[in-house]
TINU-316235 format. One line per 4 residues: number of its first residue (from 1); for each residue x, y, z of N, C-alpha, C. Coordinates in steps of 0.1 Angstrom, whole numbers, plus 5000, padded with zeros to 4 digits. Each point is the difference from the previous one (the first is absolute). Example, Ala and Ser with C-alpha at 12.3 -4.5 7.8 and 13.67 -1.06 7.14 Angstrom:
BEGIN
1) 5132:4943:5078:4991:5012:5000:5009:5012:5000; 4996:5011:4993:5009:5011:5000:4992:5011:5008
END
This chain:
BEGIN
1) 0885:2694:2946:5002:5003:5013:5003:5014:4999; 5008:5006:4988:5002:5014:4996:4985:5004:5000; 4989:4998:4991:4991:5007:5002:4991:4999:5012; 5001:4994:5008:4992:4998:5010:5006:5014:5010
5) 5015:5000:5001:5001:5009:5009:4999:5013:4990; 5001:5001:4988:4992:5012:4997:4991:5009:5003; 4991:4985:5000:4988:5005:5000:4995:5005:5015; 5008:4992:5013:5000:5006:5009:5006:5014:5004
9) 5008:5001:4994:5005:5014:4998:4992:5012:4999; 4988:4996:4988:4992:5007:4994:4989:5004:5005; 5000:4986:5010:4990:5005:5010:5003:5005:5012; 5010:4997:5001:5001:5010:5015:5005:5015:4997
13) 5006:5004:4991:4997:5014:4994:4987:5006:4997; 4991:4989:4990:4988:5004:5004:4989:5008:5012; 5006:4988:5009:4990:5002:5016:5008:5011:5005; 5013:5006:4998:5005:5014:5005:4993:5011:4993
17) 4998:4999:4990:4992:5010:4993:4988:5005:4999; 4991:4994:5011:4985:4998:5005:4998:5015:5006; 4987:5005:4992:5003:5013:5012:4984:4999:5006; 4993:5009:5004:4992:5000:5009:4988:4996:4994
21) 4998:5012:4990:4985:4998:4995:4996:4992:4995; 5007:4991:4991:4998:4989:4992:4995:4986:5012; 5007:4998:5009:4999:4995:5012:4988:5000:5004; 5000:5014:5006:4980:5004:5010:4991:4996:4989
25) 5001:5004:4991:4990:4995:4986:4997:4986:5001; 5008:4989:5001:4997:4985:4999:4996:4999:5012; 5005:5005:5012:4996:4999:5012:4983:5003:5004; 5001:5011:4991:4980:5005:4999:4994:4986:4990
29) 5008:4995:4992:4991:4991:4992:5001:4986:5014; 5010:4997:5001:4997:4985:5013:4988:5007:5011; 5000:5009:5001:4990:5003:5011:4984:5005:4992; 5001:5005:4993:4986:4997:4994:4995:4990:4996
33) 5008:4990:4994:4998:4988:4992:4993:4989:5014; 5010:5002:5014:5002:4992:5009:4985:5005:5009; 4998:5009:4999:4983:5006:5006:4988:4996:4993; 5006:5001:4987:4990:4992:4993:4996:4987:4998
37) 5010:4994:5003:4998:4985:5005:4993:4999:5006; 5003:5006:5011:4995:4994:5018:4985:5005:4999; 5000:5010:4996:4985:5011:4998:4990:4985:4993; 5003:4994:4987:4990:4990:4993:5003:4988:5006
41) 5009:4993:5009:5003:4987:5004:4990:5000:5012; 4994:4992:5001:4991:4991:5014:5011:5003:5009; 4993:5006:5009:5008:5003:5015:5006:4983:5010; 4992:4991:4993:5002:4987:5004:5013:4992:4994
45) 5004:5006:4989:5014:4997:4991:5015:5007:5003; 4998:5015:5006:5005:5008:5003:5013:4993:5009; 5003:4991:5005:5008:4989:5010:5011:4993:4994; 5012:5002:5008:5011:4992:4995:5004:4998:4986
49) 5001:4992:4992:5007:4997:4986:4989:5007:4990; 4989:5001:5004:4993:5008:4989:5004:5017:4998; 5005:5004:5013:5005:5015:5004:5014:5001:4996; 5006:4987:5002:5013:5005:4990:4999:4996:4984
53) 4991:4994:4995:4999:5000:4986:4997:5012:4994; 4988:5008:5006:4995:5012:5001:5008:5010:4996; 5015:5001:5012:5004:5006:4996:5009:5002:4986; 5006:4986:4996:5008:4998:4992:4995:5004:4994
57) 4984:4993:4992:4995:5010:4989:4999:5013:5000; 5000:5004:5012:5000:5021:5000:5013:5002:4994; 5015:4993:5005:5007:5001:5000:5007:5001:4984; 4993:4989:4991:5006:4997:4986:4998:5013:4990
61) 4988:5009:5003:4996:5012:4992:5012:5011:5004; 5005:5000:5010:5006:5011:5005:5015:5000:4996; 5003:4985:4997:5014:4999:4997:4998:4997:4987; 4988:4998:4993:5004:4997:4983:4985:5009:4999
65) 4998:5013:4999:4989:5006:4997:4998:5002:4985; 5007:4993:4986:4998:5005:4989:4999:4988:4996; 4995:4988:5004:5004:4988:4996:4983:4994:5002; 4996:4986:5002:4992:4995:5005:4991:5001:5009
69) 5011:5002:5008:4995:5001:5018:4988:5008:5005; 5000:5013:4992:4989:5010:5008:4989:4993:4990; 4999:4992:4997:4990:4993:4994:4993:4991:5010; 5008:4990:5001:4999:4987:5004:4996:5009:5020
73) 5004:5008:5002:4996:5006:5014:4987:5003:4999; 5000:5007:4991:4986:5003:4999:4985:4990:4998; 5001:4988:4989:4999:4989:5001:4996:4990:5011; 5012:4997:5007:4998:4997:5014:4992:5010:5010
77) 5000:5012:5001:4991:5011:5008:4989:4991:4997; 4997:5005:4988:4984:4998:4994:4993:4985:5005; 5011:4989:4994:4994:4989:5008:5002:5000:5015; 5007:5004:5010:4992:5001:5013:4989:5009:5005
81) 4996:5008:4990:4989:5004:5002:4986:4991:4994; 5003:4995:4991:4995:4991:4995:4993:4987:5011; 5013:4998:5006:5002:4990:5011:4990:5001:5009; 5002:5011:5005:4992:5007:5011:4987:4999:5000
85) 4998:5004:4990:4987:5006:4999:4991:4989:4995; 5005:4989:4988:4992:4991:4998:5005:4986:5010; 5010:4998:5000:5005:4987:5008:4995:5003:5014; 5001:5013:5009:5000:5001:5016:4988:5008:5001
89) 4994:5002:4991:4987:5006:5001:4999:5016:5010; 5012:5007:4995:5000:5015:5006:4993:5007:4991; 4990:5007:5007:4997:5013:4990:5002:5012:4996; 5000:5003:4989:5006:5010:4993:4997:5008:5006
93) 5007:5011:5011:5001:5010:5005:5005:5013:4984; 4993:5013:5004:5001:5007:4992:5020:5008:5001; 5003:4999:5014:5012:5007:5004:5010:4993:4996; 4996:4983:5000:5017:4992:5000:5002:5000:4980
97) 4985:4998:4994:5003:4999:4982:5005:5015:4998; 5002:5011:5012:5004:5014:4993:5016:4998:5003; 5001:4996:5013:5014:4998:4999:5007:4992:4998; 4994:4986:4992:5006:4990:4994:5003:5003:4988
101) 4996:5010:4992:4996:5007:4987:5013:5012:5002; 4999:5004:5010:5012:5013:5003:5010:4997:4997; 5004:4987:5011:5010:4994:4999:5007:4993:4988; 4990:4996:4994:5003:4993:4986:5007:5010:4990
105) 4991:5013:4999:5002:5012:4992:5015:5002:5002; 5000:5004:5012:5010:5005:5007:5014:4993:4996; 5004:4986:5004:5010:4991:4994:5002:5004:4984; 4991:4999:4997:5000:4999:4984:5008:5010:4991
109) 4996:5015:5007:5006:5013:4997:5015:5003:5002; 4997:4992:5012:5018:5000:5011:5009:4991:4988; 4996:4989:4998:5006:4994:4990:5002:4998:4987; 4991:5013:4997:5003:5011:4987:5009:5006:4998
113) 4999:5007:5014:5014:5014:5004:5011:4989:5003; 5003:4989:5005:5007:4991:5005:5005:4992:4986; 4996:5001:4996:5004:4990:4983:5009:5015:4993; 4998:5010:5002:5006:5010:4989:5011:5004:5010
117) 5003:4998:5013:5012:5009:5007:5011:4985:5002; 5012:5004:4995:5011:4994:5002:5002:5001:5016; 5007:4989:5007:5003:4998:5013:5007:5011:5004; 5012:5011:4991:5005:5004:5002:4999:5020:4995
121) 4984:4999:5000:4996:5013:4996:5001:5010:5012; 5005:5010:4995:4998:5014:5008:4985:5008:4998; 4992:5001:5009:4985:5003:4998:5000:5010:5009; 4990:5011:4994:4999:5013:5002:4984:4993:5008
125) 4996:5006:5012:4990:4993:5010:4984:5004:4991; 5001:5008:4996:4992:5010:4989:4991:4987:4995; 5011:5000:4995:4998:4981:4985:4991:4990:5011; 4998:4997:5007:4999:4990:5008:4986:5008:5011
129) 4998:5010:5005:4987:5007:5001:4993:5004:4993; 5003:5003:4989:4990:5001:4990:4994:4988:4993; 5009:4991:4998:4994:4985:4999:4992:4996:5008; 5003:5003:5013:4988:4996:5010:4991:5007:5000
133) 4996:5013:4999:4994:5006:5003:4987:4995:4986; 5006:5002:4986:4993:4995:4991:4990:4988:5004; 5007:4986:5005:4996:4994:5007:4991:5000:5012; 4998:5008:5007:4995:5001:5010:4983:5011:4994
137) 5002:5005:4987:4990:5006:4996:4990:4989:4991; 5010:4992:4995:4992:4987:4994:4991:4991:5007; 5007:4999:5011:4995:4990:5012:4986:5010:5006; 5001:5014:5003:4991:5003:5004:4988:5003:4995
141) 5002:5002:4986:4988:5005:4990:4993:4981:4998; 5011:4991:4997:4997:4986:4997:4987:4994:5014; 5004:5002:5012:4996:4999:5014:4982:5006:5002; 5003:5014:4993:4987:5007:5000:4993:4992:4993
145) 5004:4998:4985:4986:4995:4990:5002:4990:5006; 5003:4988:5005:5000:4988:5004:4992:5001:5009; 4996:5009:5014:4992:5001:5010:4987:5008:4993; 4997:5003:4987:4993:5006:4998:4992:4993:4991
149) 5008:4990:4993:4995:4988:4992:4993:4993:5008; 5006:4995:5016:4992:4991:5005:4988:5004:5006; 5001:5014:5006:4987:5006:5006:4990:4999:4984; 5005:5002:4987:4987:4999:4990:4993:4984:5001
153) 5013:4993:5001:4996:4986:4998:4988:4998:5011; 5000:5001:5010:4993:5002:5009:4982:5002:5000; 5002:5011:4989:4988:5007:5000:4990:4989:4993; 4985:5001:4999:4994:4992:4993:5000:4987:5004
157) 4991:4995:4992:4993:4980:5004:5014:4993:4999; 5000:4990:5009:5012:4990:4998:5013:5007:5004; 5012:4991:4998:5013:5007:5005:5006:5000:4988; 4996:5008:4988:5008:5009:4993:4990:4998:4987
161) 5006:5006:4990:4997:5003:4985:5008:4990:4995; 4997:4989:4994:5005:4991:4995:5006:5011:4982; 4992:5006:4999:5001:5008:4986:5013:5008:5002; 4999:5010:5010:5011:5011:5004:5017:4994:5002
165) 4997:4985:5004:5009:4992:5003:5008:4997:4985; 4993:4999:4992:5004:4992:4986:5004:5014:4992; 4993:5010:5002:5001:5014:4995:5017:5003:5003; 5002:4999:5013:5015:5004:5006:5006:4989:4994
169) 5001:4992:5000:5011:4989:4995:4997:5005:4984; 4993:4999:4994:5003:5006:4986:5006:5014:5001; 4996:5011:5005:5008:5008:5000:5018:4998:5001; 5002:4993:5013:5012:4994:5006:5008:4996:4984
173) 4992:4992:4998:5011:4989:4987:5001:5013:4987; 4989:5006:5000:5003:5016:4989:5007:5007:5004; 5006:5004:5010:5010:5010:5005:5013:4993:4997; 5003:4989:5006:5011:4992:4997:4998:5000:4985
177) 4992:4997:4994:5004:4997:4985:5005:5012:4990; 4992:5010:5006:5005:5013:4997:5015:5006:5006; 5003:4997:5011:5014:5003:5002:5008:4992:4993; 5001:4983:4995:5007:4998:4997:5001:5001:4987
181) 4990:5002:4994:5001:5010:4983:5006:5015:5002; 5001:5004:5009:5004:5012:4999:5017:4999:5004; 5002:4990:5005:5014:5000:5005:5007:4990:4984; 4997:4997:4997:5005:4988:4984:4997:5014:4990
185) 4990:5011:4997:5001:5008:4993:5014:5007:4998; 5005:5006:5009:5012:5005:5003:5010:4997:4994
END
């Protein structure tokens, strides 16, 4: 009983020390994850219990960003996209694809920031501003490159070039391997 009382006292003390910046970052995680889920899932499923379950899935990475939950939420989002396109026959719209990808990346990078911030961190607003500015630059560059690649894929005979797709996959795998090697090298 003494251990339980001590834990409750520690929890109450921790809750009273929470500052605004880490809470806002975690609220941003919740909103972007929920936006990604809502954009990915078919509209027929966004009623009642399903929407409640998706809200809980969006809340999990906000509560515990340094654990498995951000990956879980991203997998649920991708599963919803797959369900909408393959199961419900929703056509792939470029704007929706870019929006889901942006929501996934923004939630991921906010989880990385939140995992570094203790709940009672006193944070200069410039830190979050610079973090979000870098994220916006990455999202803009990726979106422009994605639109250009879609436009290039539509040129020529057929619905795209299989060789270009395989080459892009090889470049992505090669860059991932190079980054992994550079990280281990330190």
